[in-house]
C-alpha positions as CSV (number, residue, x, y, z in Angstrom):
1,V,-61.4,42.3,-27.4
2,K,-62.5,39.5,-29.7
3,L,-65.7,37.8,-28.7
4,A,-67.3,34.6,-29.9
5,F,-70.8,33.2,-29.4
6,I,-71.1,29.4,-29.1
7,G,-74.5,27.8,-29.0
8,H,-78.0,29.0,-30.1
9,L,-80.4,31.6,-28.8
10,P,-84.0,30.6,-28.1
11,S,-85.6,33.8,-29.3
12,M,-84.8,36.9,-31.3
13,R,-85.6,39.1,-28.3
14,H,-83.2,37.2,-26.1
15,G,-80.5,37.2,-28.7
16,M,-80.8,41.0,-29.3
17,R,-80.7,41.6,-25.5
18,I,-77.5,39.6,-25.1
19,F,-75.9,41.2,-28.1
20,S,-76.8,44.7,-27.0
21,L,-75.7,44.3,-23.4
22,L,-72.3,42.8,-24.5
23,A,-71.7,45.4,-27.2
24,V,-72.5,48.3,-24.9
25,A,-70.4,46.9,-22.0
26,L,-67.4,45.8,-24.0
27,V,-67.1,48.6,-26.5
28,R,-67.0,51.2,-23.8
29,S,-63.7,49.7,-22.4
30,V,-61.9,48.8,-25.7
31,A,-61.1,50.3,-29.0
32,E,-62.3,47.4,-31.1
33,F,-63.7,43.8,-30.8
34,T,-65.2,41.1,-33.0
35,L,-68.3,39.2,-31.9
36,G,-68.2,35.8,-33.4
37,A,-71.3,33.6,-33.4
38,L,-70.8,29.9,-33.1
39,T,-74.4,28.5,-33.1
40,A,-76.4,25.4,-33.9
41,A,-77.7,27.3,-36.9
42,S,-78.2,24.1,-38.9
43,I,-80.4,22.7,-36.1
44,Y,-81.8,25.9,-34.6
45,P,-82.0,28.5,-37.5
46,D,-84.2,30.8,-35.4
47,G,-81.2,31.3,-33.0
48,F,-79.0,32.2,-35.9
49,V,-81.6,34.6,-37.3
50,A,-81.8,36.2,-33.9
51,I,-78.1,36.9,-33.8
52,I,-78.1,38.3,-37.4
53,A,-81.2,40.5,-36.5
54,A,-79.5,41.8,-33.4
55,H,-76.3,42.6,-35.4
56,F,-78.3,44.6,-38.0
57,D,-80.3,46.3,-35.3
58,F,-77.1,47.3,-33.5
59,R,-75.5,48.6,-36.8
60,K,-78.5,50.8,-37.5
61,H,-77.3,53.0,-34.6
62,F,-74.3,54.2,-36.7
63,E,-75.0,53.3,-40.3
64,P,-77.5,55.8,-41.7
65,D,-78.0,53.8,-45.0
66,L,-78.9,50.7,-43.1
67,R,-81.3,52.6,-40.9
68,A,-82.9,54.1,-44.0
69,R,-83.4,50.6,-45.5
70,L,-84.5,48.7,-42.4
71,G,-86.0,51.4,-40.1
72,E,-85.2,52.7,-36.7
73,P,-83.3,50.4,-34.2
74,I,-85.5,48.2,-32.0
75,I,-83.2,48.3,-29.0
76,A,-82.4,51.7,-27.7
77,L,-78.8,52.1,-26.4
78,T,-79.2,54.4,-23.4
79,G,-76.3,56.7,-22.7
80,G,-75.5,57.2,-26.4
81,L,-73.0,55.4,-28.5
82,H,-69.4,55.1,-27.7
83,Q,-67.2,56.4,-30.5
84,N,-65.8,52.9,-31.2
85,M,-69.2,51.2,-31.7
86,P,-68.8,51.0,-35.5
87,T,-65.7,48.8,-35.0
88,V,-67.8,45.8,-33.7
89,K,-67.6,42.9,-36.1
90,L,-69.6,39.6,-36.3
91,R,-68.2,36.2,-37.1
92,H,-70.1,32.9,-37.2
93,K,-69.4,29.2,-36.9
94,D,-71.9,26.2,-36.4
95,T,-71.7,23.7,-33.6
96,Q,-74.4,21.4,-35.0
97,M,-74.9,20.6,-31.3
98,I,-72.0,18.1,-31.6
99,T,-69.3,18.3,-29.0
100,A,-66.4,17.6,-31.4
101,V,-67.7,20.2,-33.9
102,G,-68.2,22.8,-31.2
103,V,-64.8,22.2,-29.6
104,S,-63.1,22.2,-33.0
105,N,-64.7,25.5,-34.0
106,A,-64.0,27.0,-30.6
107,L,-60.3,26.1,-30.9
108,E,-60.3,27.8,-34.3
109,L,-61.6,31.0,-32.7
110,I,-59.5,30.9,-29.5
111,L,-56.3,30.0,-31.3
112,G,-56.9,31.9,-34.5
113,L,-56.6,28.7,-36.5
114,D,-59.1,30.0,-39.1
115,N,-56.7,32.7,-40.3
116,E,-58.5,35.3,-38.2
117,P,-57.2,37.0,-35.0
118,S,-57.7,35.0,-31.8
119,V,-60.7,35.9,-29.8
120,T,-60.4,37.0,-26.2
121,G,-63.9,36.1,-25.0
122,L,-66.6,33.5,-25.7
123,I,-70.4,33.4,-25.2
124,G,-72.1,30.0,-25.0
125,A,-72.9,27.3,-25.7
126,T,-76.5,26.7,-24.7
127,I,-76.0,23.0,-24.4
128,S,-73.7,21.6,-21.7
129,G,-72.3,18.9,-24.0
130,V,-70.5,21.7,-25.9
131,T,-70.2,24.3,-23.1
132,L,-68.3,22.1,-20.6
133,P,-65.4,21.1,-22.9
134,V,-65.2,24.6,-24.4
135,G,-65.2,26.0,-20.9
136,T,-62.2,23.9,-20.0
137,I,-60.3,25.1,-23.1
138,S,-61.2,28.7,-22.6
139,S,-60.3,28.6,-18.9
140,A,-56.9,27.0,-19.8
141,R,-56.3,29.7,-22.4
142,K,-57.6,32.5,-20.0
143,V,-60.3,33.4,-22.4
144,P,-63.5,34.5,-20.5
145,Q,-66.7,32.6,-21.3
146,I,-70.3,33.4,-20.7
147,S,-72.9,30.7,-21.0
148,P,-76.6,30.2,-20.2
149,S,-76.2,26.5,-19.8
C-alpha cells in the first residue's frame, strides 16, 4: 500500500499519533507501503516537523543506530512490531494551502506522475479547499482518503 499525507498537522503529538496508528494498522496487512506527506510545510512548518518527528520515532523501533543517537521511541507500539515495519517509507510534497498546488501534487502521487509508484491511500488535507477536490479525484481513482477536515 502506498499512502500519502495531504495537509498539515496542528501538533507533533497529533502527528505522531496519526502516523503510528496508520503504520501499525496498514503494515500488519501488507508487505510494504510508502507514507507520503503532502503538507502546508511552507505555511505551517510545525506540522511538517511533527510528521518528520513521528517518522524518526517510528524508525527507532527497528533501527538500533537511530535509537542510539536519538533515544528510546516516544510512542510505544503495543503488540510488537510486524516483520514488515522497516519497509515503511516517507515521501513529502507541499500544498502551500493552495487548491491548485494541492490537487497537482495529489495527482502526482495518485497517478505516479513524479516518477514514483502510484499511492493507494491518502491522508488529508486539513483544509477543505484542498480536501474536497482531492477527495473527488481519490474517489474517482478508488484511492482511500482520510481527512480531519
